[in-house]
C-alpha positions as CSV (number, residue, x, y, z in Angstrom):
1,M,0.8,-14.8,-19.1
2,K,-0.8,-18.0,-17.8
3,I,2.9,-19.7,-17.2
4,K,3.8,-16.3,-15.3
5,L,0.9,-16.4,-13.2
6,L,1.4,-20.2,-12.3
7,K,4.9,-19.2,-11.3
8,L,4.0,-16.2,-9.4
9,H,1.6,-18.2,-7.4
10,R,3.7,-21.3,-6.7
11,A,6.6,-18.5,-5.8
12,L,4.1,-16.9,-3.1
13,A,2.5,-20.4,-2.0
14,L,4.8,-21.0,1.2
15,F,4.5,-17.4,2.6
16,G,0.7,-17.1,1.3
17,F,0.0,-20.5,3.0
18,A,1.5,-19.5,6.2
19,A,-0.2,-16.1,6.6
20,L,-3.2,-18.1,6.0
21,L,-2.6,-20.6,8.6
22,L,-1.4,-18.0,11.1
23,W,-4.2,-15.4,10.6
24,G,-6.8,-17.6,9.9
25,L,-6.5,-20.0,12.7
26,S,-5.8,-17.3,14.8
27,G,-8.8,-15.4,13.8
28,L,-11.1,-18.0,15.1
29,L,-10.2,-17.2,18.4
30,H,-11.9,-13.7,18.0
31,P,-15.7,-15.8,17.3
32,W,-15.0,-17.9,20.3
33,L,-14.7,-14.9,22.5
34,T,-17.9,-13.2,21.6
35,T,-19.8,-16.5,21.6
36,F,-18.4,-18.1,24.6
37,G,-16.5,-15.9,26.6
38,V,-17.7,-14.5,30.0
39,Q,-19.8,-11.8,30.0
40,Q,-22.2,-9.5,32.1
41,A,-25.2,-11.6,33.8
42,V,-27.4,-8.4,34.1
43,F,-27.8,-6.3,31.2
44,A,-29.3,-2.8,32.5
45,P,-27.5,-0.6,35.0
46,P,-28.8,-0.2,38.7
47,Q,-32.2,1.2,38.4
48,R,-34.4,3.0,41.1
49,A,-37.0,5.6,41.3
50,L,-35.9,9.1,41.5
51,N,-37.4,11.0,44.7
52,L,-36.2,14.2,45.6
53,N,-38.8,14.9,48.1
54,Q,-36.6,14.9,51.2
55,A,-33.3,16.2,49.1
56,L,-31.3,19.1,50.2
57,P,-31.1,21.9,47.6
58,V,-28.4,20.7,44.9
59,Q,-27.0,24.4,45.2
60,Q,-26.5,23.7,48.9
61,V,-24.8,20.3,48.7
62,L,-22.5,21.9,46.0
63,G,-21.8,25.1,48.1
64,H,-21.0,23.2,51.2
65,A,-18.5,21.1,49.3
66,G,-16.8,24.2,47.6
67,I,-17.6,23.4,44.3
68,L,-18.1,26.1,41.8
69,Q,-17.3,24.6,38.3
70,A,-18.0,21.4,37.4
71,Q,-17.8,19.1,33.9
72,S,-20.8,16.5,35.0
73,I,-23.3,16.8,37.6
74,R,-26.1,14.0,37.9
75,V,-28.1,11.9,40.0
76,V,-26.9,7.7,40.2
77,V,-28.1,4.8,41.9
78,G,-26.0,3.9,44.5
79,E,-26.1,0.7,46.3
80,S,-28.3,1.8,49.3
81,A,-29.8,5.2,48.1
82,N,-29.5,7.5,44.9
83,L,-26.4,9.7,45.1
84,L,-25.3,12.9,43.5
85,Q,-22.2,12.5,41.4
86,V,-20.0,15.2,40.5
87,T,-17.4,15.3,37.8
88,E,-14.9,18.2,38.5
89,S,-12.3,16.6,35.9
90,Q,-12.3,13.8,33.6
91,L,-9.2,12.6,34.8
92,T,-10.2,12.9,38.6
93,P,-12.0,10.5,40.6
94,R,-15.8,11.7,40.7
95,R,-17.2,13.0,44.1
96,Y,-20.4,11.7,45.6
97,F,-22.9,13.0,48.1
98,D,-26.0,11.9,50.1
99,L,-29.0,13.9,48.6
100,N,-31.1,13.9,51.5
101,T,-28.0,15.1,54.1
102,G,-25.4,16.6,51.8
103,Q,-22.4,14.9,53.2
104,E,-20.1,13.8,51.1
105,M,-18.6,10.3,50.8
106,P,-14.9,10.3,50.7
107,N,-13.1,8.1,48.4
108,H,-16.4,6.7,47.0
109,D,-15.7,6.5,43.3
110,P,-13.9,2.8,43.6
111,V,-16.7,1.9,46.0
112,Y,-19.1,2.6,43.6
113,A,-17.4,0.8,40.8
114,A,-17.3,-2.4,43.1
115,F,-21.2,-2.0,43.4
116,L,-21.5,-1.8,39.8
117,A,-19.2,-4.8,38.9
118,R,-21.3,-6.4,41.6
119,H,-24.5,-5.8,40.1
120,Y,-23.8,-6.4,36.6
121,L,-22.1,-9.7,37.2
122,N,-24.8,-10.8,39.7
123,V,-22.8,-11.5,42.2
124,P,-23.9,-9.2,45.2
125,Y,-22.1,-10.9,48.2
126,A,-18.8,-12.0,46.0
127,E,-15.5,-10.8,47.9
128,I,-13.4,-8.4,45.9
129,A,-9.4,-8.7,46.1
130,K,-8.7,-5.3,44.9
131,V,-10.1,-2.2,42.9
132,E,-7.4,-0.3,40.8
133,R,-8.1,2.5,38.7
134,I,-6.9,2.3,34.9
135,E,-6.1,5.6,33.2
136,K,-3.9,3.7,30.4
137,F,-4.6,1.4,27.4
138,S,-3.0,-1.9,27.8
139,N,-3.1,-5.7,26.4
140,D,-5.2,-6.4,29.6
141,Y,-7.7,-3.4,28.8
142,P,-7.0,-2.7,25.1
143,A,-8.0,0.5,23.1
144,V,-10.8,-1.1,21.4
145,N,-12.7,-0.7,24.9
146,R,-12.5,3.1,23.9
147,L,-13.5,4.2,27.7
148,L,-11.1,6.1,30.2
149,P,-10.3,6.3,32.9
150,V,-12.0,2.9,34.1
151,Y,-11.7,0.6,37.4
152,R,-10.4,-2.8,37.4
153,V,-12.8,-4.8,40.2
154,Q,-10.9,-8.0,40.7
155,F,-12.9,-10.6,42.4
156,D,-11.3,-12.9,45.0
157,Q,-12.0,-16.3,42.9
158,P,-10.1,-18.8,41.6
159,D,-11.3,-18.2,38.0
160,G,-9.6,-14.7,37.9
161,L,-13.1,-12.9,37.4
162,N,-12.6,-9.3,37.1
163,A,-14.8,-6.5,35.6
164,Y,-13.5,-3.0,34.2
165,V,-16.2,-0.2,35.2
166,Y,-17.1,3.2,33.5
167,T,-18.5,5.3,36.6
168,E,-19.5,8.2,34.6
169,T,-22.1,6.4,32.6
170,A,-22.3,3.1,35.3
171,A,-21.1,1.3,32.2
172,L,-19.5,-2.3,32.1
173,A,-16.6,-1.4,29.8
174,A,-15.3,-5.1,29.7
175,V,-15.5,-8.5,31.8
176,S,-12.8,-10.8,31.7
177,D,-11.5,-14.3,33.5
178,N,-8.4,-16.4,33.1
179,T,-9.9,-18.3,30.3
180,K,-10.8,-15.2,28.2
181,H,-7.3,-13.8,29.3
182,R,-5.7,-16.6,27.9
183,V,-7.6,-16.7,24.7
184,Q,-7.3,-12.6,24.1
185,T,-3.8,-13.0,25.1
186,A,-3.2,-16.0,22.1
187,F,-5.5,-13.5,19.8
188,Q,-3.4,-10.5,20.6
189,W,-0.1,-12.4,20.3
190,L,-0.7,-14.3,16.9
191,H,-3.3,-12.1,15.3
192,T,-1.9,-8.6,16.0
193,W,1.7,-9.3,17.1
194,S,1.3,-7.6,20.3
195,W,4.6,-9.3,21.7
196,M,6.3,-6.8,20.1
197,P,7.8,-3.7,21.8
198,K,6.3,-0.3,21.4
199,A,9.6,0.9,19.9
200,A,8.9,-1.4,16.8
201,E,5.5,-0.3,16.1
202,T,6.1,0.3,12.6
203,P,8.3,-2.7,11.9
204,R,5.2,-4.6,13.2
205,V,2.8,-2.6,11.2
206,L,5.0,-3.3,7.9
207,L,5.7,-7.0,8.3
208,I,1.8,-7.9,9.1
209,A,1.1,-6.0,6.2
210,M,3.6,-7.5,4.0
211,L,2.4,-10.9,5.0
212,V,-1.1,-10.5,4.7
213,G,-0.3,-8.9,1.5
214,V,1.2,-11.8,-0.2
215,L,-1.8,-13.8,0.8
216,L,-3.8,-11.1,-1.0
217,L,-1.5,-11.2,-4.2
218,M,-1.6,-14.8,-3.8
219,A,-5.2,-15.2,-3.7
220,S,-5.5,-12.5,-6.6
221,S,-3.3,-14.9,-8.7
222,G,-5.1,-17.7,-8.2
223,L,-8.4,-16.1,-9.1
224,A,-6.7,-15.1,-12.1
225,M,-5.7,-18.7,-13.1
226,L,-9.5,-19.9,-12.4
227,V,-10.6,-17.3,-14.9
228,L,-7.9,-17.7,-17.6
229,I,-6.8,-21.4,-17.2
230,R,-9.7,-23.8,-18.2
231,R,-9.6,-27.3,-17.9
232,K,-12.0,-29.9,-19.5
233,V,-11.3,-32.6,-17.0
234,R,-10.6,-32.2,-13.3
235,A,-7.2,-32.8,-12.1
236,A,-6.8,-36.0,-9.6
237,G,-5.6,-35.9,-6.0
238,A,-4.9,-32.7,-4.4
239,K,-4.4,-30.6,-7.1
240,G,-8.2,-31.3,-8.3
241,W,-9.4,-30.2,-4.9
242,H,-7.2,-27.5,-4.3
243,R,-9.0,-26.1,-7.7
244,M,-12.3,-27.1,-6.9
245,A,-12.2,-25.2,-3.5
246,G,-10.7,-22.1,-5.4
247,Y,-14.0,-21.3,-6.9
248,V,-15.7,-21.4,-3.6
249,L,-13.3,-19.8,-1.4
250,V,-10.8,-17.8,-3.2
251,V,-13.6,-14.5,-2.7
252,P,-14.0,-14.9,0.9
253,V,-10.0,-15.0,1.2
254,L,-9.6,-12.3,-1.2
255,M,-12.2,-10.5,1.5
256,F,-10.4,-11.3,4.6
257,S,-7.0,-10.1,3.3
258,F,-7.8,-7.3,1.5
259,S,-9.8,-5.7,4.5
260,G,-6.9,-7.0,7.1
261,V,-4.3,-5.3,5.1
262,Y,-6.5,-2.2,4.6
263,H,-7.1,-2.5,8.4
264,V,-3.7,-2.9,9.6
265,V,-2.1,0.0,7.4
266,Q,-4.8,2.3,8.5
267,H,-5.3,1.4,12.2
268,G,-1.9,-0.5,12.9
269,W,-0.7,2.3,15.2
270,P,-3.5,2.3,17.8
271,D,-4.5,5.5,19.1
272,E,-3.7,5.1,22.9
273,Q,-6.0,8.0,24.1
274,S,-9.8,7.7,24.3
275,Q,-11.9,9.7,22.2
276,L,-14.3,10.6,24.6
277,T,-14.4,14.2,25.5
278,M,-16.4,15.7,28.4
279,R,-17.7,19.2,28.1
280,P,-15.7,22.4,29.5
281,A,-16.5,22.8,33.2
282,I,-19.7,24.9,33.8
283,D,-20.3,27.3,36.7
284,V,-23.0,25.9,39.2
285,Q,-23.7,28.9,41.5
286,N,-27.1,29.7,39.9
287,L,-29.2,27.0,40.9
288,D,-32.1,29.2,42.5
289,F,-35.0,27.1,41.4
290,P,-35.7,24.7,44.4
291,I,-36.1,21.5,42.4
292,H,-36.2,19.1,45.5
293,S,-39.3,21.2,46.9
294,N,-41.2,21.2,43.7
295,W,-40.8,17.5,42.6
296,P,-44.2,16.1,43.4
297,E,-45.7,18.8,41.1
298,I,-43.1,18.3,38.3
299,T,-43.5,14.5,38.4
300,R,-47.3,14.3,38.7
301,D,-47.6,13.2,35.1
302,L,-44.1,12.1,34.6
303,Q,-41.8,9.3,35.4
304,V,-38.3,10.5,35.5
305,S,-35.6,8.0,34.8
306,G,-32.4,10.3,34.9
307,L,-31.4,13.7,36.2
308,S,-28.4,15.6,35.4
309,L,-27.1,19.0,35.1
310,V,-26.4,20.8,32.2
311,A,-25.9,24.3,30.4
312,N,-27.0,25.9,27.1
313,Q,-24.7,27.8,25.1
314,N,-25.5,31.3,26.9
315,G,-24.5,29.6,30.0
316,E,-27.9,29.1,31.9
317,L,-27.9,26.3,33.9
318,L,-30.8,23.5,32.8
319,Y,-32.3,20.3,34.6
320,R,-32.1,17.7,32.4
321,L,-35.1,15.0,33.3
322,A,-34.9,11.6,31.2
323,L,-38.2,10.0,30.5
324,P,-38.3,6.4,30.1
325,L,-39.3,4.6,26.9
326,P,-42.4,2.5,26.8
327,K,-42.0,-0.6,28.9
328,H,-40.3,-3.1,26.7
329,G,-38.7,-6.2,28.3
330,L,-34.9,-6.0,28.8
331,P,-32.7,-9.0,27.7
332,E,-32.2,-11.4,30.5
333,N,-30.9,-14.7,29.5
334,A,-27.5,-14.9,28.2
335,Q,-27.9,-15.2,24.6
336,A,-30.1,-12.2,24.5
337,I,-27.9,-10.1,26.7
338,R,-24.7,-11.2,24.3
339,T,-26.9,-9.8,21.4
340,A,-28.1,-6.7,22.9
341,R,-24.4,-6.1,23.7
342,F,-23.6,-5.6,20.3
343,D,-26.8,-4.2,18.9
344,G,-27.6,-1.7,21.7
345,V,-30.8,-1.0,23.6
346,Q,-31.8,2.6,24.1
347,P,-32.1,2.8,27.8
348,T,-33.8,6.2,28.1
349,G,-36.5,8.1,26.2
350,P,-36.8,11.7,25.6
351,A,-35.8,14.7,27.9
352,I,-37.1,17.8,29.2
353,Y,-35.5,20.7,30.5
354,L,-36.2,23.1,33.3
355,N,-34.2,26.2,33.9
356,A,-32.3,25.7,37.2
357,N,-32.7,29.4,38.1
358,T,-36.4,29.9,37.3
359,G,-38.0,26.6,36.8
360,L,-39.8,27.5,33.8
361,L,-39.6,24.8,30.7
362,W,-36.8,25.2,28.3
363,R,-38.8,24.6,25.3
364,D,-35.8,24.3,22.9
365,G,-35.3,20.8,24.0
366,D,-33.0,17.7,23.2
367,R,-32.2,18.4,19.5
368,E,-31.1,22.0,20.6
369,M,-29.0,21.1,23.0
370,A,-27.4,18.7,20.5
371,H,-26.6,21.3,18.1
372,Q,-25.1,23.5,20.9
373,L,-23.2,20.9,22.1
374,A,-22.0,19.8,18.7
375,Q,-21.2,23.5,18.1
376,L,-19.0,23.8,21.5
377,H,-17.2,20.8,20.8
378,T,-16.2,21.5,17.0
379,G,-16.1,25.4,17.0
380,L,-17.9,25.2,13.9
381,P,-20.9,26.8,12.8
382,R,-24.2,25.0,12.4
383,E,-24.0,25.7,8.4
384,A,-21.3,23.0,8.1
385,I,-23.5,20.5,9.1
386,Q,-25.2,18.5,6.5
387,H,-27.4,15.8,8.7
388,V,-28.4,15.1,12.1
389,S,-30.1,12.3,13.6
390,L,-30.6,10.4,16.8
391,V,-28.7,7.1,17.4
392,T,-30.3,4.7,19.6
393,R,-28.8,1.3,18.2
394,F,-25.2,0.1,17.8
395,G,-23.5,-0.3,14.0
396,G,-21.8,1.3,11.2
397,D,-19.2,4.2,12.4
398,Y,-20.7,4.2,15.9
399,D,-20.5,0.7,17.3
400,F,-21.0,-0.9,20.7
401,R,-17.4,-0.3,21.8
402,N,-18.7,3.3,22.8
403,K,-21.0,1.5,25.4
404,R,-23.2,4.8,25.2
405,L,-26.8,5.5,24.1
406,P,-28.6,7.4,23.0
407,V,-26.4,9.8,21.2
408,W,-26.9,12.5,18.5
409,K,-25.0,11.9,15.3
410,F,-23.9,15.3,13.2
411,D,-22.3,15.0,9.6
412,Y,-20.1,17.7,9.0
413,G,-18.7,18.8,5.7
414,Q,-15.8,21.1,5.2
415,P,-13.5,21.4,7.1
416,L,-14.0,19.0,9.4
417,N,-15.5,16.2,7.3
418,A,-16.5,14.0,10.0
419,S,-19.1,12.5,12.0
420,V,-19.3,13.8,15.5
421,F,-21.5,12.2,18.3
422,V,-22.8,13.9,21.4
423,D,-24.4,12.7,24.5
424,T,-26.9,15.4,25.8
425,A,-27.3,13.6,29.2
426,T,-23.7,15.1,30.1
427,G,-22.5,17.1,27.5
428,V,-19.9,14.6,26.4
429,L,-18.5,14.3,23.0
430,A,-18.6,10.6,22.8
431,D,-16.7,10.1,19.6
432,I,-15.6,11.5,16.3
433,T,-15.4,9.4,13.0
434,V,-13.7,11.2,9.8
435,N,-15.0,10.5,6.5
436,S,-11.5,9.3,5.3
437,A,-11.6,6.4,7.8
438,K,-15.5,5.6,6.9
439,P,-14.4,3.0,3.8
440,E,-12.3,1.2,6.0
441,I,-14.7,1.0,8.6
442,W,-17.2,-0.6,6.0
443,S,-14.4,-2.7,4.5
444,F,-13.5,-4.3,8.1
445,S,-17.1,-4.7,9.2
446,M,-18.5,-6.3,5.6
447,L,-15.5,-8.0,4.3
448,H,-13.6,-9.3,7.3
449,K,-16.1,-9.5,10.1
450,W,-19.0,-10.1,7.8
451,S,-21.4,-7.9,9.3
452,F,-23.5,-8.7,6.2
453,L,-24.6,-11.8,7.7
454,G,-25.9,-9.9,11.2
455,G,-29.6,-10.3,10.0
456,L,-29.0,-14.3,10.8
457,G,-28.1,-13.5,14.1
458,R,-24.5,-13.3,15.6
459,N,-24.4,-17.3,16.2
460,V,-25.0,-17.9,12.5
461,Q,-22.5,-15.2,11.5
462,N,-19.5,-16.8,13.6
463,I,-20.5,-20.1,12.4
464,V,-20.5,-19.6,8.7
465,M,-17.4,-17.7,9.3
466,C,-15.7,-20.6,11.0
467,V,-16.5,-23.1,8.8
468,V,-15.1,-21.0,5.7
469,V,-11.7,-20.2,7.4
470,V,-11.4,-24.0,8.3
471,L,-12.1,-25.0,4.5
472,A,-9.9,-22.3,2.9
473,V,-7.2,-23.5,5.7
474,V,-7.5,-27.0,4.9
475,M,-8.7,-27.2,1.1
476,M,-6.5,-24.3,-0.3
477,A,-3.6,-24.3,2.2
478,G,-3.5,-28.0,3.2
479,F,-4.2,-29.0,-0.6
480,G,-2.4,-26.5,-2.2
481,L,1.0,-27.4,-0.1
482,R,0.5,-31.0,-1.0
483,S,0.2,-30.3,-4.8
484,R,2.8,-28.1,-4.9
485,R,5.5,-30.4,-3.3
486,R,4.1,-33.0,-5.7
487,A,4.7,-30.7,-8.6
488,G,8.3,-30.2,-7.5
489,H,8.7,-34.0,-7.2
């Protein structure tokens, strides 16, 4: 048994060590990106007090523009004034209107994206070389970013600075420059083999799974040898160092390789479509309540941070007034912003709803609206829901890639068996995670990215991972190969 293990371990050595070198060293590029890669200079989206005192009736603005139905209507912060943003279709550019004059601002979606890019990167006067609408994921804007369609705002700078902006939520989807692009490309080429053509997706997945699987099998056989083969005296030279390193590093290598194989098998064929789904268009003709003229009375004891138009399951139009959270300091320095990007910060507090026809308070509130949206998007009755919660931070099965908070989470049993996340501000299905995918999500988070160290801070987490990987490459791959050569002589 022991001899068979030793032969198996040595037979797998070359391929296993090659896999450790390739995926271990290329894996170091990801902590580099999250620690040193270019990022936004401003964390929060543009903010300005909402004041509809001088605004025209929303119904008048929409009627004059010939808009009878829309998927989303909300007030957004423009460069010089607040604007009415109308999304008629998820795949078409959004339309914008001056609140006070009702005049449409033609082709304003890319202009708004450019304003947001300048805001987030804190370059208000920077020249822009190009604004391009992106409707498909690519190597430059991979599917990990989740949001589509977005605008790529390219600045006229030698460092190649550019930003990807999602205008529906005024979110910065991604930011890059020449250095980050080169590092990201190297990571994609070496770690995920993005250089292979789309037609060869299945061979790509199988080859990666096979090579990382060899590393997993080699580490497993090494662990078995550590348990079964006891030495009274440490072997001299590279062989001794290799065995000593095994006691410390074999478990991390098993964690990386197992979670890597699990991940590539489950997600090796990336979904090229965004999981985000906007609600069906709502009829916007019954807006009889003049919210603009009643604004001083409505906001007398309230500070409103967001306004959108939604509909309940009976088709009644409602104004959703988002209220701010108690004042708290938003992240300002680079490290705080980097941390907040991954952890998430809830931008708004609770919400109140006013009937857009009568002006009366809709007392059912945000939780009820979330229930209705979940039923709308899934087509399932409430009896299928097992648990409901408000998500105010990223983590677990709803992470920072969604770039949308807060959302309501609904855990469904049969027949869906999934967690559904809905955004009540615009009625969007933000994401859906099937239960069968959750073990892999946990595996990749805990075993591959070592999120269990998150309480120590992301920098400490990255440093520990990098040290372990480097030690594994040097102590296990390096000394292992050296001892194998000497054994061959």
